[in-house]
Structures are given as structure tokens and as C-alpha cells.
N, C-alpha and C positions, 0 to 999 in steps of 0.2 A: 727941526727934527723930522726926519722922513722915514728912516729904517728902524723899526721897533722890534726888538726880540722879546720873546716870551718863553720863560722856563716854568714848566708845570710839574708839581709833585705827582708822580705816577699813582694811578688808582685811587686818587682822593675822591670821595663821594660827590663833592661839589665841583670837581675839577673840570669835567668836560663842559658842563653848562657854563661855568665861569669863563672858560677859554673861548667858547663860541660867542658868548655875549661881548667879551672884551675885543675879540678879533673883529667882529662886525662893527663895533663902535669905533675902533681905530681906522678901519677902512673908510667909514663915513667921514673921518677927519682927514682923509686923503693921506693916510699913512700906509707904508708897506710893512706887512707882518711876517716875521721870521720865527718859526717854532724851533727851539733848542731841544734836542733829545738828550735826556740824562745819560751820562756815560759815554756819549759820542766822543771819540778821540779826535775827529776831524775838527779843526777850528771853524767857528761860525763866520759868516761874512761880516764886514764892518757894520757895527750897530751904533745908532745915535742914542739909544736908550735900551736897557734891558729890564723887563718887568719880571719879577720872580713871584709865582703864585704857589704858596705852600707854607713851609716853616723854615726854621733856621738851617736844617739839613739840606733842603732844596736850595737855599741861598748859597751855602758853602759849595755845593756841587756846581752851581751856575757860575760862581765867582772864579773857580778854577778853569772853567771853559773860556773865560775872557781875560784870564790873568795876563798882565803885561800890556793890556790895551787901555785906551782912555775912555772906556765905556761907563757911563753912570748907571748905577743899579738901583731900582726901586723895589724894596722887599714888601710884599703884601701877604699877610698871614691869613690862611683859610681856617685857622682854628683859634687857639689862644694866642695872645700877644707874644712875639719873640724878641730876643735881644737884637737880631738883625732884621727881622721882618716886622717892623714896628707900625706899619700902616694896616688898618683893618680893611676888610672887604667893603664895608659901608663907606669908607673914606676914599676908595680907589679912584672913582671918576672925578671927584672934586680935586683930588691931588693931581691927576693927569691934566685936567684943565688948567690948573695953576702952573704946572710945569711947562705946558705948551705955550701959555699966554704970558706968564710973568717970570719964568725961570724957577730956580729952586735953590735951597740951601743944602750944602753937602759937607760930608766929612771925608777926609782923605785917610783911609785906614792903612796902616803898615801891614804888609804881607811878608811872608818868610819863604825863602828859597832854600833848597837843600839838595845834597847828593850823597850817595853811598860810595865810599872808596873801598875797593876789594882787590887786593893783589895788583896795585898800581893802575887799576881801571876805575874810572869814575862813572857811576850810573846816576844820571840826572833824575830828579824826582819832581812831583807836582809842586807848583807854588801854592801855598796855603794861606788862608786868612786867620784861622784859629790856632792850630797847633800841629807839631810833629811829635809823635809819641813812640818811644821805644818800649816794648812790652815783652814779658817772658812768654806770651802766647800759651802754647800747650805744656810748657815746662812746669814741673811741680817745684823746682828749686828757684831760689832767688837769683836774679841776674847779677853778674859782676860787671860794673861799668866804670870806665875811667874817663874823667871829664877834664878838658883843657879849654881855656878861653883866651883868645888872642895869643896862642902858642904858649901860654903859661899853664902849668899843671895846677888844677884846683883841688880835686879830690878823687878818690875811688870809693864807690858805694856798692853796697849789696841791697837790692830792692826788687820789687815786682816790675819796676820800670821807671822811666823818666819822661816827663812831659816838658817840651820846650814850646812855649806859647808866646803869641803876640799879646799886646795889651787887650786887644779885642777878645782873644781867646782866654783871657783870665777868668771869664765867667762861665767857661765850659768845663772840660774834664779836669783842668787844674783846680778849679774851685772845689770840686767834689773830693779832690785829693788833699785839701787843706791849704791850697795857695790863696794869696790875697786877691782882692778885686783891684784891678789897675784901670784907671780911666783911659779910654781909647786914645786920648790926645797925647798920652805919655809915650815917648819914643823909647820903648824898652822891650826886652825879652825876659821871660820868666821861666826859670828852671825849677820844676816841682817834682820831687821824688814821689814815687807811688809805693806806699807801704814800706819804707826803708827799714833795714835791720837796726840801724842806729838812730835814736831819736834826735841826735844832734845834726843829722842830715836834713836841713831845713830848706824851704824855697829860697831861691836866690834871684834877685833882679839885676839885670845887666843892660848895657846900652843895646839898642836895637841893631846897630851895625857891628856889634861884636862878632867875632868868628868863634862859634861854639863847635867843639869837636867832641863826640862821645864814642869811645872805642869799646866794643863788646869783647870782654875777656872770657866770658863763659864758653866752654868747649861743646856743650850739648846742643843738639838741634832743636828748633822750635821757636826761638825768638823772632819777633817781627818788628817793623817800624810802620806806623800808621800815619796817614796824612789826612787831617781833619776828620779822623775817625772813619773814613770812607774808602780810602785806597790803601793797599797793604803790599809791603815788600819784605820778603823773607831774608833774615840776617844769618850770617855765618860768623864763627869765631874770628876775631881780629878785624872784622868790618869796622869802618869808621864812618859815622853819620855826621855830616858837617851842615850846620845851619847858620844862616845870617839873614839880614834884612834884604828883601828884593828891591830892585831899583825902582819899580813902579808901584805906587800905592793904589789901592782900590777906591774908586769914587762911589760913595754910598749916599744916596739921597735921603735927607732927614725928613721926618714927619713934623709939620708945624704944630701938631696937636699935643705933643708930649716931649718931654726932655729925657736925657739919658738917665737922670736920677729917678724920674717917674717910672720909667721902664724897670729900673732896679727894684723900686718899691713893689711894683705889681708882680714881677717874676719871682722875687725872693720873699714875697709876702711880709715885707717890713711894715710895722705899724706906726702909729703916731699917738701922742698924748691927747 
């Protein structure tokens, strides 16, 4: 590993000091450091490793910047433990030594690609790790959405919105909307309605490579589609949002100090007898 990227959470009180210390340490290890700017649309140069300093939001932003590449990502949380940034700052350098000397254990997380079809024109959208969310935005009325999966009509719903998430994203917005927790090793997409008018509109789990199409039937202006909760595209009536599994998975370096279930216990404050 020679070329090491660093993505830093902007304006974090520990950020500059941590970045300076890490950069100096990496240079001393004969590594080349590349700093990724959040929101930069230009793709970064090829990286052998990407280190994310921040929280899960910073991780999601950095993951979109290297989407479709074979770049392993190490998430380092500068605050409390995250679902994606499961390495603490105290563990950073010991983990890097282990990675450089002995290799690492990794997860290959399914990502989702999508585009919006409008009047026979397709608008490509970012590849996401967590979710694509169709939301009523500034509308006071419920959205009217028509859902098809693999060209088969499933249902029409009235709701504040709809979340289409990966297994990784099942612990994000979907969870707060009543969706189940799905282990990230499960190849699945999860469709979770947001405050549906009918209580029978429940979360639905489908294959990750299914072709999910959601047509906006509402005529009013204001609805949006969000990507990992960070990028937004305005929708119009009869727009079709299409989502399926991306070809490339994301390489996520795992912490040797805790398991997925330990992270769940800590984040969700689960207890024990």
C-alpha cells in the first residue's frame, strides 16, 4: 500500500490535529497522502486505502466518492462508535500497523445504484451504501407512489415517503421508520414506507438484484429523492425512480476488536441479563 486517502469530517474540533498527526505518521511510513474534499465531484486518484475520520455521515460521503472502485475503507470514529466507523481513535495506529504488516479482514457491502426517468430521459444518480429515500419534502399532503418490482405491479401507497435501503442501511432511516434490522451479509433490499396511510403497508424485503421502480403519482410540486440522506434531486409528477444493486461492492475494513452484534448492542443500547 502506497497511496493513502484521508476523508475528514469538516469542522470537527479534533479534526485538524488528528489529520496532521496521521499525515505525518503516514509520511514516516513512506506513504503518499491524498486528502479528499467532501462534496468534491471530481473523482480522486487511485487509492490503495481510504481512511475516514469522522462519523457514519463522513463515511457515507467518502464511500460515494470512491464508488465503483476497489478501494478498501477504514472508518475511524472521532466521537461515539458508529455502525460504519467502528474503529476508535485510540485504535487507529495499531489498526494501521496491522493493515500494513499483516493485512486485514473485510466485508464486501452491497451498494445501490439508481436513476430517475423523466419523459424518456434517464438522470443517473449517486451510488449509495445506505439508502435511496423518496420523500414528500415541503408538501403537506401524503405522496401517492406506485411500486413495481421486476416489472410486476406490487402496490400503490399513500405515505410521507418510501425508503429503499441496502442491508447495511437497515440500521439507518429505515430502522427509525419501523423497518427490521438486516445483517449486512444478507443480499437484500428493504422497502420501508414512511408513515403510511394504511397500516397494512409494511416493510418488504426483496432480492438485492431486483429491479425496483417507484412512480410518483402526486401532481403537486415539492417531492424529493435523497441519496444516503445527503444528496437531493427534485421530483416531478410521473417521474420513475429505479433502484437495483450496483455491480461493485464496497470494501469495508473490519475492526478486530468488536463484532457486528457488539456494535448493535452498543449503538442500540441493548442490555443483557
